[in-house]
C-alpha positions as CSV (number, residue, x, y, z in Angstrom):
1,M,37.0,35.2,13.0
2,T,36.6,33.3,16.2
3,M,37.2,29.6,16.6
4,Y,33.3,29.2,16.8
5,Q,32.9,30.9,13.6
6,L,35.5,28.8,12.1
7,M,33.9,25.5,13.3
8,Q,30.6,26.8,11.8
9,R,32.0,27.4,8.5
10,L,33.8,24.2,8.6
11,L,30.7,22.1,9.5
12,L,28.6,24.2,6.9
13,V,31.3,23.0,4.3
14,L,31.2,19.5,5.2
15,V,27.6,19.3,5.1
16,C,27.3,20.7,1.7
17,L,29.7,18.5,0.3
18,W,27.7,15.4,1.8
19,I,24.2,16.7,0.5
20,G,25.3,18.9,-2.1
21,C,24.0,22.0,-0.3
22,G,20.5,20.9,-1.2
23,S,21.2,20.2,-4.8
24,A,18.6,18.4,-7.2
25,E,20.7,15.4,-7.1
26,Q,20.0,14.7,-3.6
27,P,16.7,16.8,-2.5
28,P,15.7,16.2,1.1
29,A,12.5,13.9,1.5
30,F,9.5,16.4,2.2
31,L,6.4,15.1,4.0
32,E,3.2,16.1,1.5
33,L,1.1,18.0,3.8
34,T,-2.9,17.7,3.5
35,E,-5.2,20.7,3.1
36,A,-6.1,20.3,6.7
37,Q,-2.4,21.0,7.7
38,A,-1.4,23.7,4.9
39,R,-3.9,26.2,3.7
40,P,-3.3,27.4,0.0
41,L,-1.3,30.4,-0.4
42,T,-3.1,33.7,-1.4
43,D,-2.1,36.8,-3.4
44,R,-2.4,39.1,-0.4
45,T,0.5,41.7,0.0
46,F,1.5,44.3,2.8
47,E,1.8,47.9,2.1
48,T,4.9,49.4,3.2
49,T,4.1,52.3,5.7
50,P,6.5,54.1,8.2
51,E,4.5,52.9,11.1
52,R,4.8,49.3,9.9
53,L,8.4,49.6,9.4
54,A,9.0,51.0,12.9
55,R,6.6,48.4,14.5
56,G,8.2,45.5,12.5
57,E,11.6,46.7,13.7
58,Y,10.6,46.8,17.3
59,L,9.1,43.1,17.3
60,A,11.7,41.4,15.1
61,E,14.6,42.8,16.9
62,G,13.0,42.5,20.2
63,L,10.1,40.3,21.4
64,L,10.3,37.8,18.3
65,R,13.8,37.3,18.6
66,C,14.2,36.8,14.9
67,F,17.8,37.5,14.6
68,T,18.8,35.5,17.7
69,C,17.9,32.1,15.5
70,H,18.4,33.6,11.8
71,S,22.0,34.7,12.6
72,E,25.2,33.1,13.7
73,R,26.0,34.0,17.4
74,D,29.1,34.2,19.5
75,W,28.4,32.0,22.5
76,N,31.8,33.2,24.0
77,A,30.3,36.6,24.5
78,P,28.5,37.3,27.8
79,S,25.3,38.2,25.8
80,A,25.9,35.9,22.8
81,L,24.7,38.5,20.3
82,P,24.4,37.9,16.9
83,I,27.5,38.4,15.0
84,E,26.7,41.5,12.9
85,A,28.1,40.3,9.6
86,T,25.6,37.3,9.5
87,K,22.6,39.2,11.0
88,G,19.4,37.6,9.6
89,A,21.6,35.8,6.9
90,G,20.6,32.4,8.4
91,A,22.5,29.7,10.6
92,M,22.8,26.1,11.1
93,Y,21.5,25.0,14.6
94,S,21.8,21.2,14.8
95,V,23.5,18.7,12.9
96,D,23.7,14.9,13.4
97,P,23.8,11.8,11.0
98,D,19.8,12.1,10.5
99,T,18.9,15.7,11.4
100,W,20.0,19.3,10.9
101,I,18.0,22.3,11.3
102,T,18.7,25.6,9.3
103,A,17.3,28.8,10.3
104,P,17.0,30.3,6.7
105,N,18.2,33.6,5.3
106,L,15.6,36.0,6.1
107,T,17.2,39.0,4.0
108,P,15.7,39.8,0.6
109,D,18.5,38.1,-1.3
110,D,16.7,36.4,-4.6
111,E,19.0,33.3,-4.5
112,T,19.5,32.6,-0.9
113,G,16.9,34.6,1.2
114,I,13.4,35.6,1.0
115,G,13.6,38.0,-2.0
116,T,11.3,35.6,-4.2
117,W,9.1,34.8,-1.4
118,T,5.5,36.2,-1.4
119,D,4.1,37.9,1.6
120,D,1.8,35.2,2.3
121,M,4.7,32.6,2.0
122,L,6.2,34.4,5.0
123,A,2.9,34.9,6.8
124,R,2.0,31.1,6.7
125,A,5.5,30.2,7.8
126,I,5.8,32.7,10.5
127,R,2.2,31.7,11.9
128,E,1.3,28.4,10.6
129,G,4.5,26.5,10.4
130,V,4.5,25.7,6.7
131,G,7.5,26.6,4.6
132,H,7.5,28.6,1.3
133,D,8.0,25.3,-0.5
134,G,5.0,23.7,1.4
135,R,6.9,21.5,4.0
136,V,6.4,21.4,7.6
137,L,8.8,23.5,9.8
138,H,10.5,22.4,13.0
139,P,8.9,23.8,15.9
140,A,12.3,25.4,16.9
141,M,10.8,27.9,14.6
142,D,8.3,29.2,17.1
143,Y,5.1,29.4,15.2
144,G,3.1,27.8,18.0
145,S,3.6,31.2,19.8
146,F,3.7,33.4,16.6
147,R,0.2,32.1,15.8
148,R,-1.3,34.5,18.4
149,I,0.6,37.6,16.5
150,S,-2.2,40.0,15.1
151,D,-2.7,40.5,11.5
152,E,-1.1,44.0,11.8
153,D,1.9,43.0,13.8
154,L,2.5,40.1,11.3
155,A,2.3,42.6,8.3
156,S,4.8,44.9,10.1
157,V,7.3,42.3,10.6
158,I,7.2,41.0,7.2
159,V,7.4,44.7,5.7
160,F,10.4,45.3,8.0
161,L,12.4,42.1,6.8
162,R,11.8,43.1,3.3
163,S,13.5,46.4,3.9
164,R,16.9,45.1,5.1
165,P,19.8,44.8,3.0
166,P,20.2,41.5,0.9
167,A,23.1,39.1,2.3
168,H,24.1,36.3,0.0
169,N,24.5,33.1,1.9
170,P,23.8,29.6,0.7
171,L,22.9,27.1,3.2
172,P,21.5,23.4,3.2
173,A,18.0,22.9,3.5
174,T,16.7,21.6,6.9
175,V,16.6,17.7,6.9
176,L,14.1,16.1,9.4
177,P,13.4,12.1,9.6
178,M,10.0,11.2,8.2
179,E,8.8,10.2,11.7
180,Q,9.6,13.8,12.9
181,Q,7.8,15.3,10.1
182,Q,4.7,13.4,10.6
183,E,4.8,14.2,14.2
184,F,5.0,18.0,13.7
185,A,2.5,18.1,10.9
186,A,-0.1,16.4,13.1
187,R,0.2,19.5,15.1
188,L,-0.5,22.0,12.3
189,S,-3.4,24.1,12.3
190,P,-4.2,26.7,9.4
191,I,-5.2,29.9,10.2
192,T,-8.1,31.0,8.0
193,E,-9.8,33.8,9.9
194,P,-8.5,37.2,10.7
195,V,-6.4,37.7,13.8
196,P,-7.5,41.1,15.3
197,A,-5.3,43.4,17.2
198,R,-5.6,43.0,21.1
199,D,-6.7,45.9,23.4
200,L,-3.0,47.0,24.2
201,T,-4.6,49.8,26.4
202,D,-5.5,47.3,29.1
203,P,-2.1,46.4,30.8
204,W,-3.1,42.9,31.7
205,E,-4.3,42.3,28.3
206,R,-1.2,43.8,26.8
207,G,1.1,41.8,29.2
208,R,-0.8,38.6,28.3
209,Y,-0.1,39.2,24.6
210,L,3.4,40.1,25.0
211,V,4.1,37.0,27.2
212,L,2.4,34.5,24.9
213,L,4.0,35.8,21.9
214,G,7.4,35.8,23.5
215,N,6.7,32.2,24.4
216,C,7.9,32.9,28.2
217,E,6.0,29.6,29.3
218,G,8.1,27.8,26.5
219,C,11.4,28.1,28.3
220,H,10.4,28.9,31.9
221,T,8.2,25.8,32.3
222,S,9.9,22.3,33.0
223,W,8.1,20.4,30.3
224,Y,10.6,17.5,30.0
225,S,11.7,16.9,33.6
226,L,10.5,14.0,35.4
227,R,8.3,16.2,37.5
228,N,6.9,19.5,36.4
229,P,7.0,22.0,39.2
230,G,4.5,24.0,37.5
231,L,3.6,26.6,34.7
232,L,6.3,29.4,34.6
233,G,8.0,27.6,37.8
234,G,11.5,27.3,36.0
235,G,13.6,24.1,35.6
236,N,13.8,23.7,32.0
237,P,17.3,22.7,30.7
238,I,18.4,24.9,27.9
239,E,21.5,23.6,26.2
240,R,23.8,25.4,23.3
241,G,26.6,23.0,22.8
242,E,28.3,22.3,25.8
243,K,26.7,25.1,27.5
244,I,23.6,24.5,29.7
245,A,21.3,26.6,32.0
246,F,18.1,25.8,33.8
247,S,15.5,28.4,33.2
248,T,14.3,30.1,36.5
249,N,11.1,30.3,38.2
250,I,9.4,33.6,37.0
251,T,6.0,33.0,39.0
252,P,5.4,35.6,42.0
253,H,6.6,33.2,44.6
254,T,9.5,34.0,47.1
255,S,11.7,31.6,45.0
256,G,10.9,33.3,42.0
257,M,9.9,36.7,40.7
258,A,8.6,38.4,43.8
259,Y,9.9,41.8,43.1
260,P,8.5,44.9,41.7
261,A,8.2,46.0,38.2
262,E,11.3,48.3,38.5
263,A,13.4,45.2,39.4
264,F,12.1,43.1,36.7
265,I,12.9,46.2,34.0
266,Q,16.3,46.4,35.5
267,V,17.0,42.7,35.3
268,I,16.2,42.5,31.7
269,R,17.9,45.9,30.9
270,T,21.1,44.8,32.3
271,G,20.7,40.8,32.2
272,K,21.2,40.9,36.1
273,G,24.4,43.0,35.8
274,G,25.4,40.9,32.8
275,T,25.6,37.9,34.9
276,L,22.4,36.4,33.2
277,S,22.9,33.5,30.9
278,P,23.1,34.3,27.3
279,M,20.6,31.4,26.9
280,M,17.8,34.0,28.1
281,P,17.9,36.2,25.1
282,W,17.8,39.4,27.4
283,T,19.9,41.4,24.9
284,V,16.8,41.7,22.6
285,F,14.1,41.8,25.4
286,Q,16.2,44.7,26.9
287,H,14.9,47.0,24.0
288,L,11.3,46.5,25.0
289,T,9.6,49.7,26.4
290,D,9.2,50.4,29.9
291,A,5.4,50.4,29.2
292,D,5.6,46.8,27.7
293,L,8.0,45.3,30.2
294,T,5.9,46.6,33.0
295,A,2.5,45.1,31.4
296,M,4.6,41.7,31.1
297,H,5.5,41.8,34.9
298,A,1.7,42.8,35.7
299,F,0.6,39.7,33.7
300,L,3.4,37.4,35.3
301,Q,2.4,38.5,38.8
302,T,-1.2,37.3,38.3
303,M,0.2,33.6,37.7
304,H,0.0,30.7,40.4
305,P,3.0,30.8,42.7
306,V,5.2,27.9,42.4
307,A,7.8,27.3,44.9
308,H,10.8,26.3,43.0
309,H,14.4,27.6,43.9
310,I,16.7,27.7,41.0
311,N,20.3,29.2,40.5
312,N,22.8,28.6,37.8
313,F,25.8,29.5,39.7
314,A,25.4,27.4,42.9
315,E,26.5,23.8,42.8
316,P,24.0,21.4,41.3
317,T,22.2,19.4,43.9
318,L,19.2,17.0,43.7
319,C,15.8,18.9,43.5
320,L,13.0,16.6,44.8
321,V,10.4,19.1,42.9
322,C,11.5,18.5,39.4
323,E,13.8,15.6,40.0
324,Q,16.9,17.0,38.2
325,E,20.1,18.5,39.6
326,H,20.4,22.4,39.5
327,G,21.7,25.0,41.7
328,L,19.7,25.6,45.0
329,G,17.9,22.1,44.2
330,E,18.6,21.1,48.0
331,L,16.3,24.0,49.1
332,N,13.1,22.5,47.3
333,R,10.9,20.1,49.2
334,L,7.6,18.2,48.0
335,V,4.4,19.0,49.9
336,D,1.6,16.8,50.4
337,Y,-1.2,19.4,50.6
338,R,-3.7,16.8,51.8
339,T,-1.9,17.0,55.0
340,L,-2.9,20.7,55.1
341,L,-6.6,20.2,54.8
């Protein structure tokens, strides 16, 4: 067992001792959601078919990154793959005096996993951000992007999760300050109409579906910097413990992803020769088919080009474009386009 795993186990024990591991004596305080925020559950079920099992495995193991969050990972390994013994059995992601986030056990264990959850409980959690017990989920569970998943793809993922071997892994419930719960609940929007399948024969539409479902814009856009260079222009600092990496520019600018699909596929397949930061979940994206990666590249190439040089190996320097310090920051300049008119 690695030092990282030992620390995780110790942290879990301490939290469980503090809160009784979600015991009835000290239940977390959950905000009661309104009908406008959480739709009533239905009795729908999803039939298991070979096609759904295959599609669900492809999505859960790949684009949706289910096990990169719902497993413990070895961040000392170059690719930070999930630790096989914990795969899908849940993980604690953030702990402080007021808040901790637990990615729950996604295996069909009746006591500690999804064994007793209905199909619609899972569907509502994945796409709408409402837990099986009716609480608002932290947006670290990427339901903002997953709400775009089609009904058939959603059914496939749920069927696949139910097919995996159960793992018994008690974890404390997520605890969020009431103010955060109210903030997250205000963003909820129930899905009450069918979400049809996209036309995946159209390369651009296929790429758009996959890029949005994979939330590429969530990581590769500098939402929280003093200045935002532009959509998909990179600069978003991603932190995992003491590790930090800035997301790169994936727009079709010379400072970004101005290279052909073949090069894009090579980067994703190999993690740029194994040098790509483990913050970028290339180890799951590498399993996407050439057709899907080519479609994603084609869609990204239609985005507005953003001039923003970023490198996570160079010495950090001040970037005038995002007003942060990152590698190659000194190469970036502000342009007053009014002077070009």
